ZAMARGU-4260 file (C-alpha; in steps of 0.2 Angstrom, whole numbers, plus 5000, padded with zeros to 4 digits):
<rodrens>
0) 5681/4028/4967 | 5699/4030/4972 | 5702/4015/4986 | 5714/4022/4999 | 5726/4011/5010
5) 5724/4011/5028 | 5742/4020/5031 | 5735/4034/5020 | 5719/4035/5028 | 5727/4035/5044
10) 5736/4051/5040 | 5726/4062/5027 | 5712/4070/5035 | 5695/4065/5032 | 5685/4075/5017
15) 5665/4076/5023 | 5654/4081/5009 | 5641/4092/5015 | 5624/4091/5006 | 5608/4104/5004
20) 5591/4095/5002 | 5583/4099/4985 | 5565/4105/4987 | 5551/4108/4974 | 5538/4123/4972
25) 5527/4118/4987 | 5542/4113/4997 | 5543/4094/4998 | 5561/4086/4997 | 5566/4080/4980
30) 5584/4073/4982 | 5601/4081/4990 | 5615/4091/4981 | 5634/4092/4985 | 5633/4111/4995
35) 5651/4116/4987 | 5643/4116/4969 | 5625/4119/4972 | 5625/4138/4968 | 5627/4141/4948
40) 5621/4150/4936 | 5607/4136/4935 | 5603/4134/4957 | 5590/4122/4960 | 5579/4127/4973
45) 5583/4122/4990 | 5582/4123/5008 | 5590/4136/5018 | 5588/4146/5033 | 5593/4164/5039
50) 5595/4168/5057 | 5596/4185/5066 | 5602/4187/5083 | 5597/4200/5094 | 5603/4207/5113
55) 5592/4214/5127 | 5598/4230/5123 | 5588/4230/5107 | 5603/4227/5095 | 5605/4216/5081
60) 5621/4207/5076 | 5626/4211/5057 | 5637/4202/5048 | 5648/4206/5032 | 5652/4190/5021
65) 5669/4186/5019 | 5678/4193/5004 | 5681/4174/4994 | 5662/4170/4996 | 5655/4164/4980
70) 5640/4173/4982 | 5637/4190/4988 | 5656/4191/4995 | 5660/4204/5005 | 5641/4211/5007
75) 5631/4217/5024 | 5619/4205/5030 | 5609/4196/5044 | 5618/4188/5057 | 5618/4170/5051
80) 5612/4159/5036 | 5614/4141/5030 | 5609/4126/5027 | 5602/4110/5035 | 5608/4094/5031
85) 5597/4081/5026 | 5587/4074/5041 | 5593/4089/5052 | 5582/4099/5062 | 5582/4116/5056
90) 5584/4125/5073 | 5599/4114/5076 | 5606/4118/5060 | 5603/4138/5066 | 5611/4133/5082
95) 5626/4125/5074 | 5630/4137/5062 | 5630/4151/5074 | 5643/4142/5085 | 5654/4139/5068
100) 5653/4155/5062 | 5651/4167/5076 | 5659/4157/5090 | 5643/4159/5101 | 5633/4147/5110
105) 5614/4148/5109 | 5599/4139/5111 | 5580/4140/5108 | 5579/4149/5092 | 5561/4156/5087
110) 5552/4154/5072 | 5549/4173/5064 | 5543/4172/5045 | 5541/4153/5040 | 5536/4155/5024
115) 5552/4166/5017 | 5558/4161/5000 | 5567/4173/4986 | 5578/4171/4970 | 5592/4184/4969
120) 5604/4184/4954 | 5621/4192/4957 | 5630/4200/4942 | 5641/4186/4934 | 5623/4176/4932
125) 5628/4164/4951 | 5610/4162/4956 | 5604/4160/4975 | 5587/4151/4974 | 5580/4145/4992
130) 5566/4141/5002 | 5571/4150/5018 | 5564/4151/5034 | 5569/4165/5046 | 5573/4164/5064
135) 5577/4175/5078 | 5589/4170/5091 | 5593/4181/5110 | 5611/4181/5114 | 5619/4192/5128
140) 5634/4183/5132 | 5654/4187/5125 | 5658/4194/5111 | 5656/4184/5095 | 5673/4177/5088
145) 5669/4176/5069 | 5676/4164/5057 | 5685/4172/5044 | 5682/4159/5032 | 5663/4166/5032
150) 5662/4181/5040 | 5673/4197/5037 | 5666/4207/5052 | 5652/4206/5066 | 5645/4221/5073
155) 5629/4226/5085 | 5619/4238/5079 | 5604/4246/5086 | 5587/4235/5078 | 5578/4252/5072
160) 5592/4261/5066 | 5598/4246/5054 | 5579/4245/5048 | 5579/4265/5045 | 5597/4263/5036
165) 5590/4247/5026 | 5574/4256/5021 | 5586/4272/5015 | 5596/4262/5003 | 5610/4254/5014
170) 5617/4241/5003 | 5613/4223/5010 | 5611/4205/5002 | 5596/4204/4994 | 5587/4191/5006
175) 5591/4203/5020 | 5583/4216/5011 | 5567/4208/5008 | 5568/4201/5026 | 5571/4218/5033
180) 5555/4224/5024 | 5543/4209/5033 | 5552/4209/5048 | 5549/4227/5052 | 5531/4226/5050
185) 5532/4217/5065 | 5537/4232/5076 | 5552/4239/5082 | 5553/4226/5099 | 5559/4211/5093
190) 5560/4201/5108 | 5540/4204/5109 | 5537/4199/5091 | 5525/4185/5089 | 5532/4167/5085
195) 5529/4161/5067 | 5519/4145/5064 | 5528/4128/5063 | 5515/4123/5053 | 5518/4134/5040
200) 5536/4128/5036 | 5539/4120/5020 | 5536/4100/5022 | 5555/4097/5018 | 5559/4107/5035
205) 5562/4095/5051 | 5557/4106/5064 | 5555/4100/5084 | 5545/4115/5092 | 5549/4107/5108
210) 5566/4107/5107 | 5567/4126/5103 | 5555/4132/5116
</rodrens>
């Protein structure tokens, strides 16, 4: 490890390494890996989440991934995705990433698909391989302010319209396509959907149900 002098540490920005939680096939934590280097052609199975932001008008916030993202750059997808840090409550991670990526303040994310998982491979061989519980959020506040490092565009579309477009072949991220197939089965009114069972989350997911209500 390279040492840093006191004078250097007082003027240089601190570099913080983010980690993701690695899991086995049964959803048990097996270790951690730096987030910046976890996605390769041999990506290990790890814990993540997806979220869908709905408003009271029956719309969903969809986003376009930043053009320089390592995985699926420029592709249309759900509102926000991310990885809970080791020991971080997964509901809290949803709230954190929505603030960071879209500049919106939310609380009380609700669990939708506790057991969702997927594996997808890009044309260049880069793999996404995640146990990825899906959450919903209700938001009727100011327009999102997207972080360009993460999001190229964000817009509201009617949920029913989006489901129909994806069903007719609209290009979206592979995880979003699989999630839409499952969410559509819950009906056309997201704010009336049943809440998923926290007991079905992977063991590695820290989740305070009370804090999410």
